[in-house]
ZAMARGU-4260 file (C-alpha; in steps of 0.2 Angstrom, whole numbers, plus 5000, padded with zeros to 4 digits):
<rodrens>
0) 4679/5165/5133 | 4670/5151/5123 | 4673/5146/5105 | 4659/5145/5091 | 4654/5128/5103
5) 4652/5138/5118 | 4665/5130/5126 | 4680/5140/5136 | 4696/5135/5130 | 4707/5146/5119
10) 4715/5153/5135 | 4722/5139/5139 | 4729/5133/5122 | 4738/5150/5117 | 4755/5147/5128
15) 4769/5154/5126 | 4776/5142/5117 | 4764/5144/5104 | 4765/5162/5101 | 4771/5165/5084
20) 4787/5176/5081 | 4786/5189/5068 | 4792/5177/5052 | 4778/5166/5057 | 4765/5179/5058
25) 4760/5174/5039 | 4757/5158/5040 | 4747/5159/5055 | 4727/5165/5054 | 4722/5182/5062
30) 4718/5185/5078 | 4701/5192/5084 | 4695/5197/5100 | 4679/5199/5104 | 4674/5206/5122
35) 4657/5207/5125 | 4644/5201/5138 | 4632/5198/5126 | 4633/5180/5121 | 4623/5183/5107
40) 4636/5197/5101 | 4650/5183/5099 | 4637/5170/5089 | 4632/5184/5077 | 4649/5191/5076
45) 4658/5174/5073 | 4644/5169/5058 | 4650/5186/5050 | 4669/5184/5050 | 4669/5167/5049
50) 4674/5166/5030 | 4684/5183/5030 | 4703/5183/5024 | 4715/5193/5020 | 4734/5189/5010
55) 4729/5175/5013 | 4727/5169/5031 | 4709/5167/5038 | 4703/5174/5053 | 4701/5166/5070
60) 4689/5173/5084 | 4694/5173/5103 | 4680/5176/5113 | 4681/5186/5131 | 4664/5190/5141
65) 4670/5204/5153 | 4686/5216/5153 | 4693/5206/5165 | 4695/5190/5155 | 4702/5199/5141
70) 4716/5207/5153 | 4719/5192/5157 | 4720/5186/5139 | 4730/5202/5136 | 4743/5200/5148
75) 4747/5182/5139 | 4760/5181/5126 | 4749/5183/5108 | 4747/5190/5093 | 4727/5199/5095
80) 4727/5211/5078 | 4710/5216/5080 | 4698/5218/5096 | 4680/5221/5096 | 4676/5228/5114
85) 4660/5232/5122 | 4661/5248/5133 | 4646/5244/5145 | 4651/5227/5154 | 4653/5222/5172
90) 4653/5242/5172 | 4648/5255/5164 | 4667/5260/5159 | 4675/5244/5160 | 4677/5245/5141
95) 4686/5262/5142 | 4697/5255/5157 | 4700/5241/5146 | 4709/5252/5133 | 4717/5263/5147
100) 4726/5246/5152 | 4730/5241/5137 | 4737/5257/5128 | 4746/5263/5145 | 4749/5249/5156
105) 4752/5234/5144 | 4760/5246/5131 | 4751/5239/5117 | 4749/5251/5103 | 4748/5237/5089
110) 4730/5230/5093 | 4718/5239/5083 | 4705/5243/5094 | 4686/5244/5088 | 4674/5250/5102
115) 4656/5243/5099 | 4642/5251/5111 | 4623/5247/5112 | 4622/5264/5124 | 4630/5279/5115
120) 4624/5291/5126 | 4635/5283/5141 | 4652/5285/5130 | 4650/5298/5118 | 4660/5296/5103
125) 4669/5312/5102 | 4676/5310/5120 | 4680/5294/5119 | 4689/5296/5101 | 4699/5311/5110
130) 4703/5303/5126 | 4708/5285/5121 | 4719/5277/5110 | 4704/5268/5099 | 4706/5263/5081
135) 4685/5265/5078 | 4669/5267/5087 | 4652/5260/5082 | 4637/5258/5088 | 4629/5241/5088
140) 4615/5246/5080 | 4625/5252/5065 | 4635/5238/5061 | 4627/5228/5048 | 4636/5212/5041
145) 4644/5221/5027 | 4650/5237/5039 | 4657/5225/5051 | 4665/5214/5037 | 4672/5231/5032
150) 4678/5238/5048 | 4687/5221/5053 | 4697/5222/5035 | 4704/5240/5037 | 4708/5235/5054
155) 4718/5221/5050 | 4725/5230/5037 | 4731/5242/5047 | 4740/5230/5061 | 4748/5223/5045
160) 4757/5238/5041 | 4761/5244/5058 | 4768/5227/5059 | 4778/5229/5043 | 4783/5246/5048
165) 4790/5239/5063 | 4797/5226/5056 | 4808/5238/5044 | 4812/5249/5057 | 4820/5235/5069
170) 4829/5227/5054 | 4836/5246/5050 | 4842/5249/5067 | 4847/5233/5069 | 4859/5234/5050
175) 4866/5252/5058 | 4869/5244/5073 | 4879/5227/5065 | 4887/5240/5053 | 4894/5250/5067
180) 4899/5236/5078 | 4907/5227/5062 | 4916/5244/5059 | 4923/5243/5076 | 4924/5225/5079
185) 4934/5220/5063 | 4950/5216/5064 | 4952/5225/5047 | 4959/5243/5047 | 4945/5256/5040
190) 4954/5272/5036 | 4943/5287/5029 | 4952/5302/5022 | 4945/5316/5013 | 4951/5324/4997
195) 4966/5332/5005 | 4973/5316/5011 | 4966/5320/5031 | 4961/5305/5038 | 4941/5309/5045
200) 4937/5291/5051 | 4951/5278/5061 | 4942/5263/5067 | 4950/5250/5081 | 4956/5237/5066
205) 4968/5253/5061 | 4974/5256/5079 | 4978/5238/5081 | 4986/5236/5061 | 4995/5253/5065
210) 4997/5255/5082 | 4989/5275/5082 | 4975/5280/5092 | 4962/5288/5084 | 4964/5302/5092
215) 4981/5302/5085 | 4977/5300/5067 | 4960/5313/5065 | 4963/5326/5056 | 4981/5319/5052
220) 4990/5316/5034 | 4988/5298/5029 | 5007/5299/5023 | 5014/5294/5042 | 5008/5274/5037
225) 5014/5274/5020 | 5033/5268/5018 | 5042/5282/5010 | 5046/5274/4994 | 5028/5274/4990
230) 5023/5292/4998 | 5028/5302/4981 | 5017/5288/4970 | 5002/5289/4984 | 5001/5308/4982
235) 5000/5307/4963 | 4990/5296/4963 | 4977/5306/4972 | 4979/5323/4964 | 4976/5311/4947
240) 4960/5304/4954 | 4954/5322/4961 | 4959/5330/4943 | 4951/5316/4931 | 4940/5306/4943
245) 4946/5290/4935 | 4952/5279/4950 | 4966/5264/4945 | 4964/5254/4962 | 4947/5256/4965
250) 4937/5238/4963 | 4953/5228/4966 | 4963/5220/4981 | 4983/5225/4979 | 4997/5220/4992
255) 5006/5235/4997 | 5016/5237/5013 | 5013/5248/5030 | 5023/5257/5040 | 5019/5253/5059
260) 5021/5265/5072 | 5038/5256/5078 | 5044/5259/5062 | 5043/5241/5055 | 5037/5235/5038
265) 5024/5222/5037 | 5014/5216/5021 | 4995/5221/5020 | 4982/5218/5008 | 4971/5236/5001
270) 4955/5238/4993 | 4949/5256/4989 | 4934/5266/4987 | 4927/5282/4983 | 4912/5294/4989
275) 4903/5309/4990 | 4895/5318/5003 | 4888/5336/5004 | 4899/5340/4989 | 4914/5333/4997
280) 4925/5318/4990 | 4931/5305/5003 | 4941/5288/5000 | 4940/5273/5011 | 4952/5259/5010
285) 4950/5243/5021 | 4968/5236/5025 | 4971/5219/5032 | 4987/5215/5040 | 4993/5199/5030
290) 5008/5193/5037 | 5001/5180/5046 | 4992/5174/5032 | 5008/5176/5021 | 5015/5165/5036
295) 5001/5152/5036 | 5002/5150/5017 | 5020/5145/5018 | 5014/5133/5031 | 5002/5127/5021
300) 5012/5125/5007 | 5025/5115/5017 | 5010/5105/5023 | 5004/5102/5007 | 5021/5098/5002
305) 5022/5084/5019 | 5007/5077/5012 | 5013/5074/4994 | 5029/5066/5001 | 5022/5056/5012
310) 5007/5050/4999 | 5021/5047/4987 | 5030/5037/4999 | 5017/5025/5005 | 5013/5023/4985
315) 5028/5016/4984 | 5025/5005/4998 | 5013/4996/4988 | 5024/4992/4974 | 5033/4976/4972
320) 5051/4983/4975 | 5068/4977/4983 | 5074/4986/5000 | 5087/4994/4990 | 5077/5000/4976
325) 5064/5007/4988 | 5077/5017/4997 | 5082/5025/4980 | 5066/5031/4975 | 5062/5037/4994
330) 5079/5048/4991 | 5071/5054/4974 | 5055/5058/4982 | 5063/5067/4999 | 5073/5077/4985
335) 5056/5083/4977 | 5055/5094/4993 | 5060/5112/4987 | 5073/5116/5001 | 5079/5100/4999
340) 5081/5102/4978 | 5097/5113/4978 | 5110/5102/4981 | 5101/5086/4976 | 5112/5074/4986
345) 5108/5062/5001 | 5111/5045/5008 | 5099/5032/5017 | 5111/5020/5030 | 5105/5006/5038
350) 5111/4999/5056 | 5122/4982/5052 | 5118/4971/5065 | 5124/4965/5078 | 5135/4980/5081
355) 5133/4998/5082 | 5136/5002/5064 | 5128/5011/5049 | 5129/5004/5032 | 5125/5016/5016
360) 5110/5006/5007 | 5105/5020/4996 | 5115/5036/4990 | 5110/5049/4978 | 5123/5062/4968
365) 5138/5053/4978 | 5154/5052/4968 | 5162/5035/4968 | 5177/5040/4982 | 5164/5049/4992
370) 5152/5033/4991 | 5167/5021/4996 | 5171/5032/5010 | 5155/5034/5019 | 5149/5015/5014
375) 5152/5010/5032 | 5151/5023/5049 | 5151/5019/5066 | 5140/5025/5080 | 5147/5042/5084
380) 5156/5044/5069 | 5153/5059/5059 | 5139/5067/5059 | 5126/5052/5053 | 5136/5041/5068
385) 5130/5055/5079 | 5114/5056/5073 | 5113/5038/5076 | 5121/5037/5094 | 5109/5051/5101
390) 5093/5046/5091 | 5090/5065/5086 | 5091/5075/5073 | 5107/5085/5069 | 5110/5100/5056
395) 5124/5108/5051 | 5124/5124/5038 | 5143/5119/5033 | 5155/5107/5035 | 5163/5108/5052
400) 5174/5098/5063 | 5162/5085/5065 | 5163/5079/5049 | 5177/5065/5050 | 5173/5059/5033
405) 5179/5071/5020 | 5182/5065/5001 | 5192/5075/4990 | 5183/5089/4981 | 5167/5089/4994
410) 5157/5106/4987 | 5152/5115/5003 | 5133/5112/5011 | 5123/5110/5025 | 5115/5093/5029
415) 5102/5086/5039 | 5105/5068/5047 | 5088/5062/5053 | 5086/5046/5063 | 5076/5033/5056
420) 5067/5024/5071 | 5052/5010/5075 | 5046/5008/5093 | 5063/5015/5098 | 5072/5005/5088
425) 5084/5012/5075 | 5083/5006/5059 | 5093/5021/5049 | 5098/5037/5046 | 5093/5047/5033
430) 5107/5060/5025 | 5099/5074/5016 | 5112/5088/5008 | 5105/5107/5007 | 5113/5123/5003
435) 5127/5131/5013 | 5122/5144/5024 | 5103/5137/5025 | 5092/5141/5040 | 5083/5125/5047
440) 5067/5129/5055 | 5057/5118/5066 | 5042/5116/5050 | 5056/5107/5041 | 5063/5096/5056
445) 5043/5091/5058 | 5041/5086/5039 | 5059/5077/5041 | 5052/5067/5057 | 5035/5062/5047
450) 5044/5055/5034 | 5057/5045/5044 | 5042/5038/5054 | 5035/5034/5038 | 5049/5029/5028
455) 5053/5017/5047 | 5036/5008/5044 | 5041/5004/5026 | 5059/4999/5031 | 5052/4988/5043
460) 5040/4981/5028 | 5053/4979/5016 | 5062/4968/5030 | 5048/4957/5037 | 5043/4954/5016
465) 5062/4949/5015 | 5061/4937/5029 | 5045/4930/5023 | 5050/4927/5006 | 5066/4920/5012
470) 5055/4908/5025 | 5044/4906/5008 | 5061/4900/4998 | 5067/4891/5012 | 5051/4880/5016
475) 5049/4878/4997 | 5069/4873/4995 | 5063/4860/5010 | 5049/4853/5001 | 5058/4851/4983
480) 5071/4842/4993 | 5061/4830/5002 | 5054/4827/4982 | 5070/4825/4976 | 5075/4812/4991
485) 5060/4802/4988 | 5066/4801/4970 | 5083/4796/4973 | 5077/4782/4988 | 5066/4774/4974
490) 5078/4778/4960 | 5092/4768/4971 | 5079/4753/4974 | 5080/4751/4954 | 5089/4748/4941
495) 5089/4766/4933 | 5102/4779/4932 | 5101/4796/4941 | 5100/4803/4922 | 5084/4797/4918
500) 5077/4805/4932 | 5085/4823/4926 | 5080/4817/4908 | 5062/4814/4910 | 5060/4828/4923
505) 5065/4840/4908 | 5058/4832/4896 | 5039/4834/4904 | 5041/4851/4908 | 5046/4854/4889
510) 5032/4846/4883 | 5020/4854/4896 | 5027/4872/4890 | 5022/4865/4872 | 5003/4862/4877
515) 5002/4878/4885 | 5007/4876/4904 | 5013/4893/4910 | 5030/4894/4917 | 5026/4891/4935
520) 5014/4876/4932 | 5030/4868/4920 | 5041/4871/4936 | 5031/4861/4947 | 5030/4848/4934
525) 5048/4848/4933 | 5050/4846/4951 | 5035/4833/4953 | 5040/4820/4939 | 5056/4815/4947
530) 5040/4807/4960 | 5033/4795/4947 | 5041/4777/4953 | 5042/4785/4972 | 5030/4769/4977
535) 5046/4757/4970 | 5050/4758/4989 | 5037/4747/4992 | 5042/4732/4981 | 5052/4719/4984
540) 5071/4718/4979 | 5068/4702/4971 | 5058/4711/4960 | 5065/4725/4955 | 5080/4717/4954
545) 5076/4702/4945 | 5085/4701/4929 | 5071/4692/4918 | 5053/4694/4915 | 5040/4695/4928
550) 5028/4685/4930 | 5009/4688/4929 | 5007/4687/4948 | 5023/4697/4951 | 5019/4711/4938
555) 5002/4712/4948 | 5013/4715/4964 | 5025/4727/4954 | 5009/4738/4947 | 5005/4742/4965
560) 5020/4753/4965 | 5008/4766/4956 | 4998/4766/4973 | 5010/4765/4986 | 5018/4781/4978
565) 5001/4789/4979 | 4996/4785/4997 | 5014/4793/5002 | 5010/4808/4992 | 4991/4809/4997
570) 4984/4823/5006 | 4997/4839/5005 | 4989/4854/4999 | 5005/4860/4993 | 5006/4861/4974
575) 5022/4851/4970 | 5016/4836/4980 | 4998/4837/4975 | 5007/4836/4957 | 5017/4822/4963
580) 5004/4813/4970 | 4995/4813/4951 | 5009/4807/4942 | 5014/4795/4953 | 4995/4787/4951
585) 4992/4790/4933 | 5009/4790/4923 | 5003/4771/4917 | 4987/4775/4913 | 4982/4773/4895
590) 4972/4783/4884 | 4963/4767/4877 | 4957/4763/4896 | 4969/4749/4896 | 4982/4754/4907
595) 4983/4754/4929 | 4979/4757/4942 | 4961/4763/4937 | 4960/4760/4918 | 4958/4778/4917
600) 4955/4784/4898 | 4955/4799/4887 | 4955/4816/4897 | 4949/4808/4913 | 4969/4804/4914
605) 4978/4821/4923 | 4987/4831/4911 | 5002/4828/4920 | 5000/4810/4922 | 4997/4809/4900
610) 5014/4820/4899 | 5024/4810/4911 | 5020/4795/4902 | 5027/4799/4886 | 5042/4807/4894
615) 5044/4792/4902 | 5043/4778/4889 | 5054/4788/4878 | 5070/4791/4888 | 5067/4770/4893
620) 5068/4767/4876 | 5083/4777/4870 | 5094/4773/4885 | 5104/4758/4889 | 5102/4747/4903
625) 5112/4733/4907 | 5098/4720/4901 | 5095/4729/4884 | 5103/4738/4872 | 5097/4757/4869
630) 5085/4760/4854 | 5088/4773/4842 | 5079/4790/4841 | 5071/4784/4825 | 5064/4768/4835
635) 5059/4777/4848 | 5048/4789/4840 | 5039/4776/4830 | 5036/4766/4843 | 5028/4781/4851
640) 5019/4787/4839 | 5012/4770/4834 | 5005/4770/4852 | 4995/4787/4851 | 4978/4783/4852
645) 4979/4768/4861 | 4994/4773/4875 | 4996/4791/4871 | 4987/4805/4870 | 4987/4810/4851
650) 4989/4828/4854 | 5002/4825/4865 | 5011/4815/4852 | 5011/4829/4841 | 5017/4840/4854
655) 5031/4828/4856 | 5036/4828/4840 | 5036/4848/4838 | 5049/4847/4853 | 5059/4833/4849
660) 5076/4846/4844 | 5074/4851/4863 | 5073/4834/4868 | 5089/4829/4860 | 5097/4842/4865
665) 5093/4837/4884 | 5098/4819/4881 | 5115/4826/4874 | 5118/4837/4890 | 5114/4823/4901
670) 5117/4807/4897 | 5123/4792/4904 | 5141/4787/4903 | 5142/4771/4892 | 5142/4755/4902
675) 5144/4742/4886 | 5162/4744/4883 | 5165/4745/4902 | 5157/4729/4905 | 5166/4722/4890
680) 5184/4725/4895 | 5178/4717/4912 | 5170/4703/4907 | 5186/4700/4895 | 5199/4704/4909
685) 5190/4692/4921 | 5191/4679/4907 | 5210/4682/4906 | 5212/4680/4926 | 5202/4664/4923
690) 5215/4658/4910 | 5230/4664/4922 | 5234/4679/4913 | 5232/4689/4930 | 5238/4679/4947
695) 5231/4693/4958 | 5213/4693/4965 | 5204/4704/4977 | 5213/4690/4991 | 5229/4690/4986
700) 5243/4704/4991 | 5235/4720/4984 | 5242/4738/4985 | 5227/4742/4995 | 5214/4735/5005
705) 5196/4743/5008 | 5191/4745/5025 | 5175/4750/5031 | 5180/4763/5039 | 5180/4771/5022
710) 5162/4768/5020 | 5151/4785/5019 | 5134/4776/5022 | 5130/4778/5004 | 5126/4761/4997
715) 5131/4765/4978 | 5146/4777/4981 | 5153/4763/4992 | 5153/4750/4982 | 5159/4760/4967
720) 5173/4766/4979 | 5177/4746/4981 | 5176/4744/4963 | 5189/4757/4961 | 5201/4750/4973
725) 5198/4734/4965 | 5204/4741/4948 | 5218/4749/4956 | 5224/4734/4964 | 5223/4724/4947
730) 5232/4738/4938 | 5246/4737/4953 | 5247/4719/4949 | 5249/4719/4930 | 5263/4731/4931
735) 5274/4725/4945 | 5269/4708/4936 | 5276/4713/4920 | 5262/4707/4910 | 5260/4711/4892
740) 5258/4729/4889 | 5240/4726/4881 | 5232/4718/4897 | 5238/4733/4906 | 5233/4746/4894
745) 5215/4738/4894 | 5216/4740/4913 | 5219/4758/4911 | 5204/4760/4900 | 5192/4751/4910
750) 5198/4761/4926 | 5197/4779/4917 | 5180/4774/4911 | 5174/4768/4927 | 5182/4785/4935
755) 5170/4795/4925 | 5156/4783/4928 | 5159/4786/4946 | 5159/4803/4946 | 5144/4806/4935
760) 5134/4795/4949 | 5141/4807/4961 | 5139/4824/4954 | 5122/4819/4949 | 5117/4813/4968
765) 5122/4831/4973 | 5113/4842/4960 | 5097/4830/4964 | 5101/4835/4984 | 5104/4854/4981
770) 5123/4851/4989 | 5129/4868/4992 | 5149/4863/4986 | 5144/4855/4971 | 5154/4868/4961
775) 5170/4865/4972 | 5168/4845/4972 | 5165/4845/4952 | 5180/4857/4951 | 5191/4843/4961
780) 5184/4830/4949 | 5191/4838/4934 | 5208/4840/4941 | 5209/4824/4945 | 5204/4818/4928
785) 5215/4829/4920 | 5231/4822/4931 | 5226/4804/4927 | 5224/4808/4909 | 5243/4815/4909
790) 5248/4799/4915 | 5240/4787/4904 | 5244/4798/4889 | 5262/4795/4893 | 5260/4777/4897
795) 5251/4774/4880 | 5264/4785/4872 | 5281/4779/4865 | 5292/4779/4881 | 5306/4767/4887
800) 5299/4754/4900 | 5310/4762/4912 | 5302/4776/4911 | 5284/4768/4909 | 5286/4758/4924
805) 5291/4775/4935 | 5276/4783/4928 | 5265/4769/4931 | 5270/4768/4950 | 5268/4787/4952
810) 5249/4785/4944 | 5246/4770/4955 | 5252/4780/4971 | 5243/4796/4964 | 5228/4786/4963
815) 5228/4778/4979 | 5233/4793/4990 | 5220/4804/4980 | 5205/4794/4981 | 5206/4789/5001
820) 5210/4806/5006 | 5194/4811/4995 | 5183/4800/5000 | 5188/4804/5020 | 5185/4822/5017
825) 5174/4828/5003 | 5163/4810/5001 | 5162/4811/5019 | 5154/4828/5018 | 5140/4824/5006
830) 5135/4809/5018 | 5135/4822/5031 | 5123/4833/5022 | 5111/4819/5017 | 5110/4816/5034
835) 5108/4833/5040
</rodrens>
C-alpha cells in the first residue's frame, strides 16, 4: 500500500498500541481503505476525498493494491470505517472473496463495504447484493466526484451509527450486569415484598444479615425478621400505605432493630421504596447491619476523646507551669473523659528517690483525711503500690481487701491505677476513680496507657527543667558570690565599711529604676555595682591606708584602680560581670570629659558608670570616716547639684532628687554604727591610763589572754575580737582595782558600743557572702546583746556596792565565756564557709 506520495508505510504505523479505543474514536480521523490494483484509482479517490469531514473528523485514506494486502491490513487491529473495494484484482473474484473473509472469518460487520467494478458483467449487481454482505455496489464509470463524496459520506454515517448502537448496547448490558452483581454481592440486605407482605426477592446480603437462605424466605411473610414489639406497627403501616398511597418512611433512612434467625436482636438501618409492575404494588427495602458501625462510632468517639486528651496534655507542656501545677492540670484534663467524670476524683503519685515509695504530688476531690492518709504509699501497699511494684495497670470495680488505706466515709467506687514509666523507669502512678461496678475494657486501658506515656514525657521534662533551673540558679549564685567576694576583698583593703557597699548598690538600683531600666537590668546593676572599686586590690597599702592627702604621683597610681578592675573583669559574657566591668572602668569618668581613665564625656560614658558615680559620691559625702566627718544630706545634695553638667549627668541628678526619699530610707536601714563617740571615749581612757588612773595595760595580768589559736582567718574579725578581749580586760581591771564608778561606766559604754560595731561588721559580711546560717547567727547576737544590756542596766542603776561587784563579776565571766565559745564555734563556721 502507498500514501499520497506513492510510498508504502501505513501498515507499519498502524500498530496495536495505536489502535484507538472506542472513547477515542471521536478525536481521530475516519479510516478509509482503498483496495484496487489500479494506481490511478487510488490517486483519483484521494484527490476527490481529501477535504471530506464528518462530525468534525477528517478522512484518512489507506491504500492496498491487492486483496491479500487488504486482508493483511484488516487482520491487524484497526478502526477502518469504509472500504472501497475493487472486485477484479489478482483474480476475477478477489474482491468478493475478501468480502466473504471479512464478514465470516474476521467477523467484522462494522466496516462499510462499497464494491467498485470496471467489469460489471463478471459480477452482476443483484447476485452480489444477494450473496454478499456489502453496503453498496457501484460501477467505476458512474462514480463521479459528487457521487463518490455522497456514497462515502453515507457509508461513514452508517459506520458511525453502528458504533454508537454497539456502545449503547454494551453500556446497557454492562449496567444490567453491574446491577445484578451489585444486588447479589452487596453486603446490604435487599428485600422486596408484594402488597400482601410476602417476600418476592431476597439477595445474598439479606441471607448474611438475617441468616435465612433465599429458598427459605421466598413467598414467606417478612414479619419473621421484624421484632415482636414492632410487628403490629408494621402491619398497620403497610395497610395504610395500600389504602392511602401516602408513605411515611419512604425517602428516609431510619434506624430500627432486626431479628436474626438465631433470635438475637441487632441494630439496622433501613431505606424503603415502592414501585409498581403490571398493576401490582411492590415494596423494597435496603437494610444494613449497623452493629459494627455503632461499635466503630464508639471507638471513633473514644479515639477522638483520646486525641483531645493527648493534645490538651501536650499543650500544657508548652506552658510555664511548675511540676505540681502541671500534675493538677493533667488530672483535670484526664477527668474530662466521659467515663471518668462521674466520680471526678483521682491522684498522681511520684516515686521518691531513693527508696520504693510513692508520694502524692497532686490530687482531685480528696478529703483532707484522705489526702493525708494517702500522702505516702510504699510499693506493694494498697492498689497504687501494687501497680507500682508490678508495673501493670490494675483495675477494681469495688473497694476490696487490697485497699489497705481507707479513710472514713469513703464512697463506693472503682478505679484504675496506671503506672507512669519512661524507658522502663517508673516515675509514678495515676489513680483515677470510676463509678462502682464500672465495666473496664481494652479501649479504656489503651487510652490511659497513651495518656500515661504522654504524662511520663511531660513529668520527665518538668523534672529536667527543674534540675536545669536549679543548675542555672546555682551558677547564678556562684557568679554573684564571686562578685560579692571580690567586692569584699577590695573593701577590706580600703577604709570603707561594709554598709557603704550595700547602700551604694541599692542607691544605684533605685536610680536605674527611676531612669527606666527594667527589673532584670536593675537587679544586674544591684549585683554588679559592689565591684566598682575591685581594682583597689592592686593598689599598694601605703597609698590605700595613707591618712593624709595623696601626692600627684600617688594619685596617678590610685587612679589606675579603674584599669586594674576592668582588666580583672574583662572578657566575660555573663551579664553581671560584663556590667561590673563597665562600672569598674567608667565610674570615675565625668560628664564634661575631665574624669579618668579615658576622659569620656556625655552619653559616651555607659549609663551604668554614670549611675554609680552619683551613688558612690553621695554615700561617700554623707558617711563618717576616721579622717572626716559626715556631710549633711542638704550639703551633699547641694554639692551633687552643683556638679550637674560637669561631674554628673544632669538628667541623673534630676532623677536623684526625685528618688531622694527612697535614698534616705536605704541610708536609714543600712547606717554605719557611729564611731566618733567610741573613738573619743577610747582616746580619753587611754589618756587616763597615761595619767595613772588605770594601772593595767595589755601586758599586765589580764582576765583572759588572747591566743592565736582563736584566730578564725578573717583579719578584720580577728582584730575586732582582740579589741573586745582588750576592753573586757580593761573592765576587769577597773572593777577589781576599785577605780571610780565614772571610769567603769565609760568603759561599759565603750565595750557595749564596740560590741555593736563588731556584730554589725559580722552580719554585713555574712549577708554579702550569702551565709546560710545568717538568721541563726544574728539571733545569737540579739540574745547576747539583750543579756549584756540587762547586766549594764543593773550596774548603772542604784544598787549597793556589794551587789554591784557581784553583778560586774558575773558580767565579766559571762562576756569571756560567751565570746570564746562563740568564736570557736559560730564564727569559725563563717570562716570555713568563706574558705569553702
